[in-house]
C-alpha positions as CSV (number, residue, x, y, z in Angstrom):
1,X,70.8,-0.6,81.1
2,X,68.0,-0.7,78.7
3,X,67.9,1.5,75.7
4,X,64.7,3.2,74.9
5,X,63.9,4.8,71.7
6,X,63.2,8.4,71.9
7,X,59.6,9.5,71.8
8,X,58.1,9.6,68.4
9,X,60.6,7.2,66.8
10,X,58.0,4.3,66.6
11,X,55.3,6.3,64.8
12,X,58.0,7.4,62.3
13,X,58.9,3.8,61.5
14,X,55.3,2.8,61.1
15,X,54.8,5.7,58.7
16,X,57.8,4.6,56.7
17,X,56.6,1.0,56.5
18,X,53.1,2.1,55.4
19,X,54.5,4.3,52.7
20,X,56.7,1.5,51.4
21,X,53.7,-0.9,51.3
22,X,51.7,1.7,49.4
23,X,54.5,2.1,46.9
24,X,54.7,-1.7,46.5
25,X,50.9,-2.0,45.8
26,X,50.9,0.6,43.1
27,X,50.0,-0.9,39.7
28,X,52.7,-1.2,37.1
29,X,53.0,1.4,34.3
30,X,50.5,0.9,31.4
31,X,53.5,0.3,29.1
32,X,54.4,-2.8,31.1
33,X,50.9,-4.4,30.9
34,X,50.9,-7.3,28.5
35,X,47.7,-9.1,27.2
36,X,48.1,-12.7,26.2
37,X,46.0,-14.1,23.3
38,X,45.2,-10.7,21.8
39,X,45.7,-10.7,18.1
40,X,45.8,-7.9,15.6
41,X,42.7,-7.1,13.4
42,X,42.5,-9.3,10.3
43,X,41.4,-7.8,7.0
44,X,37.8,-8.6,5.9
45,X,37.6,-11.4,3.3
46,X,36.5,-10.3,-0.2
47,X,33.6,-12.8,-0.1
48,X,32.0,-11.0,2.9
49,X,32.2,-7.7,1.0
50,X,30.6,-9.4,-2.0
51,X,27.7,-10.7,0.1
52,X,27.2,-7.3,1.7
53,X,27.1,-5.7,-1.7
54,X,24.5,-8.2,-3.0
55,X,22.3,-7.7,0.1
56,X,22.4,-4.0,-0.5
57,X,21.5,-4.3,-4.1
58,X,18.6,-6.7,-3.2
59,X,17.2,-4.3,-0.7
60,X,17.4,-1.4,-3.2
61,X,15.6,-3.5,-5.8
62,X,12.8,-4.3,-3.3
63,X,12.4,-0.7,-2.3
64,X,12.4,0.6,-5.9
65,X,10.0,-2.1,-7.0
66,X,7.6,-1.2,-4.2
67,X,7.8,2.5,-5.1
68,X,7.0,1.6,-8.8
69,X,4.0,-0.4,-7.8
70,X,2.7,2.4,-5.5
71,X,3.1,5.0,-8.2
72,X,1.3,2.8,-10.8
73,X,-1.5,2.2,-8.3
74,X,-1.9,5.9,-7.5
75,X,-2.0,6.8,-11.2
76,X,-4.5,4.1,-12.3
77,X,-6.4,3.6,-9.1
78,X,-7.8,0.2,-10.1
79,X,-11.3,-0.8,-9.1
80,X,-13.0,-4.2,-9.0
81,X,-15.7,-5.2,-11.6
82,X,-19.3,-4.7,-10.6
83,X,-22.3,-7.0,-11.0
84,X,-25.8,-5.6,-10.9
85,X,-29.2,-7.3,-11.6
86,X,-31.1,-5.2,-14.0
87,X,-34.3,-7.2,-14.3
88,X,-35.6,-10.6,-13.4
89,X,-38.7,-12.8,-13.9
90,X,-39.9,-15.6,-11.7
91,X,-41.4,-17.7,-14.5
92,X,-42.8,-20.4,-12.2
93,X,-42.4,-21.8,-8.7
94,X,-44.2,-24.4,-6.7
95,X,-43.7,-26.6,-3.6
96,X,-43.9,-30.3,-4.0
97,X,-44.3,-32.9,-1.3
98,X,-41.3,-33.1,0.9
99,X,-41.3,-30.2,0.9
100,X,-39.4,-29.8,-2.4
101,X,-39.0,-26.5,-4.2
102,X,-39.1,-26.1,-8.0
103,X,-38.3,-22.7,-9.5
104,X,-37.8,-21.2,-12.9
105,X,-36.0,-17.9,-12.7
106,X,-34.5,-15.6,-15.4
107,X,-32.1,-12.8,-14.5
108,X,-30.6,-10.1,-16.7
109,X,-27.2,-9.3,-15.2
110,X,-25.1,-6.2,-15.9
111,X,-21.3,-6.8,-15.6
112,X,-19.4,-3.5,-15.8
113,X,-15.8,-2.3,-15.6
114,X,-15.8,0.9,-13.6
115,X,-12.1,1.7,-14.3
116,X,-11.1,4.6,-16.6
117,X,-7.7,3.2,-17.5
118,X,-7.7,-0.5,-16.6
119,X,-8.7,-3.5,-18.7
120,X,-10.5,-6.4,-17.0
121,X,-10.8,-10.0,-17.9
122,X,-13.3,-12.3,-16.2
123,X,-12.1,-15.9,-16.9
124,X,-14.6,-17.4,-14.5
125,X,-18.0,-16.3,-13.4
126,X,-20.5,-18.3,-11.4
127,X,-23.9,-17.3,-9.9
128,X,-25.4,-19.1,-6.9
129,X,-29.1,-18.7,-6.0
130,X,-30.1,-18.9,-2.3
131,X,-33.4,-18.8,-0.4
132,X,-33.3,-18.5,3.4
133,X,-29.7,-19.8,3.4
134,X,-30.5,-22.8,1.3
135,X,-28.6,-23.2,-2.0
136,X,-31.2,-23.6,-4.8
137,X,-29.2,-23.5,-8.0
138,X,-25.8,-22.7,-9.6
139,X,-25.2,-21.3,-13.1
140,X,-22.1,-20.3,-14.9
141,X,-21.6,-17.3,-17.2
142,X,-19.4,-17.2,-20.3
143,X,-16.0,-15.6,-19.8
144,X,-15.7,-12.0,-21.0
145,X,-13.2,-9.2,-21.5
146,X,-14.0,-5.6,-20.9
147,X,-12.1,-2.5,-21.8
148,X,-12.1,0.6,-19.6
149,X,-15.6,1.8,-18.8
150,X,-17.3,-1.0,-20.7
151,X,-20.5,-2.9,-19.5
152,X,-21.9,-6.2,-20.8
153,X,-25.4,-7.7,-20.3
154,X,-25.8,-11.4,-19.7
155,X,-29.1,-13.3,-19.5
156,X,-28.9,-16.1,-16.8
157,X,-31.5,-18.8,-16.7
158,X,-31.7,-20.6,-13.3
159,X,-33.7,-23.7,-12.9
160,X,-34.4,-25.2,-9.4
161,X,-35.5,-28.8,-9.4
162,X,-36.7,-30.7,-6.3
163,X,-34.6,-28.9,-3.7
164,X,-35.5,-30.0,-0.3
165,X,-36.4,-27.1,2.1
166,X,-36.8,-27.3,5.8
167,X,-40.2,-26.9,7.3
168,X,-39.7,-23.2,8.4
169,X,-38.1,-22.3,5.0
170,X,-41.0,-23.9,3.2
171,X,-43.5,-22.0,5.2
172,X,-41.7,-18.8,4.6
173,X,-41.6,-19.4,0.8
174,X,-45.3,-20.2,0.8
175,X,-46.1,-17.0,2.7
176,X,-43.9,-14.7,0.5
177,X,-45.1,-16.3,-2.7
178,X,-48.7,-15.5,-1.8
179,X,-47.9,-11.9,-1.0
180,X,-47.6,-12.2,2.7
181,X,-44.0,-11.2,3.1
182,X,-42.8,-8.4,5.3
183,X,-41.7,-4.9,4.2
184,X,-43.1,-2.2,2.0
185,X,-42.7,-4.2,-1.2
186,X,-44.0,-7.7,-0.4
187,X,-42.6,-10.5,-2.5
188,X,-40.2,-13.5,-2.5
189,X,-36.7,-12.5,-1.2
190,X,-33.7,-14.4,-2.6
191,X,-30.0,-13.9,-2.7
192,X,-27.7,-14.1,-5.7
193,X,-24.0,-14.6,-5.0
194,X,-21.5,-14.0,-7.9
195,X,-18.0,-15.4,-7.8
196,X,-15.4,-13.8,-10.2
197,X,-12.0,-14.9,-11.2
198,X,-10.7,-11.5,-12.4
199,X,-7.5,-10.2,-14.0
200,X,-6.7,-6.5,-14.3
201,X,-4.2,-5.1,-16.8
202,X,-2.5,-1.8,-15.9
203,X,-0.7,0.1,-18.6
204,X,-0.5,-2.9,-20.8
205,X,2.2,-4.7,-18.8
206,X,1.3,-5.0,-15.1
207,X,-1.2,-7.8,-14.5
208,X,-2.6,-9.2,-11.3
209,X,-5.4,-11.7,-10.6
210,X,-7.8,-12.0,-7.7
211,X,-11.1,-13.5,-6.6
212,X,-14.2,-11.3,-6.1
213,X,-17.5,-12.1,-4.5
214,X,-20.6,-10.0,-5.2
215,X,-23.8,-10.5,-3.2
216,X,-27.2,-9.3,-4.4
217,X,-30.5,-9.3,-2.6
218,X,-33.5,-9.5,-4.9
219,X,-37.2,-9.3,-4.3
220,X,-39.5,-10.7,-6.9
221,X,-43.3,-10.8,-7.1
222,X,-44.9,-14.2,-6.8
223,X,-46.2,-16.1,-9.9
224,X,-47.9,-15.5,-12.3
225,X,-46.5,-11.9,-12.4
226,X,-43.1,-12.8,-11.1
227,X,-41.4,-9.4,-11.9
228,X,-38.4,-8.1,-10.2
229,X,-39.4,-5.6,-7.5
230,X,-36.1,-4.5,-6.0
231,X,-32.4,-5.4,-6.2
232,X,-29.3,-4.3,-4.2
233,X,-25.7,-5.6,-4.6
234,X,-22.5,-5.2,-2.6
235,X,-19.1,-6.6,-2.8
236,X,-18.2,-9.4,-0.3
237,X,-14.4,-9.9,0.3
């Protein structure tokens, strides 16, 4: 005789087996979990605290210094020196064979300090004379020191000797010198470029130096009159 299990006994056994497997696959309690190689937090070395404190102090010094400079700038509002050509005389000019240009020019230059509270020192001042992009002459001016709102006049004598011009530049000079230039006021157009080495003093203790370029376009009558007809200057950074 063969014994047969009653109906439903097989499914009950499978259910019991499955439940046992699920119980075996459950993760262990969190208290039983162990991590190897994990160490407790170490205290921060004093040297690192010292470095952090020094970096913080450095940043504070930079920020406070920047604020101090900004406040001083807003209070004094420094401006750069100005150069203006008050008058000029073309004493003589002629073209030699080559063509080579010879010019005798005298300029009266006004150098002013437009600041109301800032002292300015000009340790270096040079004037360059150009015609049609060709450098004709270079002349230095004596150093000077100006208090707030002061202006100083300087006479600058520029002599051009045997400067070679191109053919087009020579023709242009000849035409303008004879009164054939263009524009309302006909004359010889030249450029004067001033280079400054300036130092400004704010509140007697803050000093800063900088270079400044000032470009002036001048228009003078041809010889023998040679008087200054017009002049306009602007800063060139």
